[in-house]
N, C-alpha and C positions, 0 to 999 in steps of 0.2 A: 946650304946652311938656312937653318927653317929661322926666321924672327923671335922665334917661345925657344931655341935654344938655347940660348944667354949667353947670344955677341951681341950687344948694342949697336945694333948697327943711326947713320951718322946722318940727319935729315941734308946735309951741304952739298946734296950731287942735286940735291931738290934747288935749291936754295940761287942759283944763277947770278944778277948785278944787286940783290938787297940788300942789304945792311946793317946786323945786329948784333947786340951785345955777350957773349962767352952764354950770360943767363939762358939768354932768349934760347941761345943755338941748343944748350941743353934740355933746357926745357922741350922743346920742339922736336928733339930728337927721342927722345923717354914720350908723345905722344907717336910720333908713329912709331915706334915699338909697341906698344899696347894697342895700336889699332888693329896694324899688323897682327900681331896671338891673337885681337879678336878672329879678324878674314882666315888666318889658318884652322879654327876652328870648325869650318864649313869646308874647306879643301886648298889645298895649293894653288891659290889665285895668279891670272897671267902677271905680266910683268907692270901692265896700262894697270891697275888694279894699285898697286906700289903705287906711282907718280901719281896720279889723282891724292892721294893721301896725303901725302905729300904737299903738293903743290895746294892740299885744301888748309892745311892747318898751318903752313909760309901766308896764304892768303890769310884765318885769321887770323895770327899777328901781327901781319904789319894796322891791320884793322883794332889793331890794343887789344884783343883777346891773353889772359898769359895764363887760361887756366888748366890747367894738363887735364879735366876731363872735358869739361867743353870739349877744348879744342880735338880734345881722339871719339866724341860725340858726331862733331860735327865733321870731320874726314869721315869715318864710317860714312853719313849721313847723304856724304855730296857719290858713297859708289853704293846707296841702298844697302844698304846694312841699320842696324839699329844695337844699339847698346842691350835689349832683353833675349837677343839673340836671334832675331827673324829679320828676314830679307828679301 
């Protein structure tokens, strides 16, 4: 199922040993889903793209970021995408 087909994907598979509050996991999952929707707009990405996006969102959150748009933007930038639709 594609990320933009309505089912929310959890960030949990990418967390590893890190500890987060439930609200942070929800925020990270939402940022992950929005970033994946953006990536799917360009076509079907390979599996590593999702892993890079998930890992980057977790890294940013561990660094203190809690803004959904900045998490999404940072994750997309890690894969060479921007919110303005270029890559």
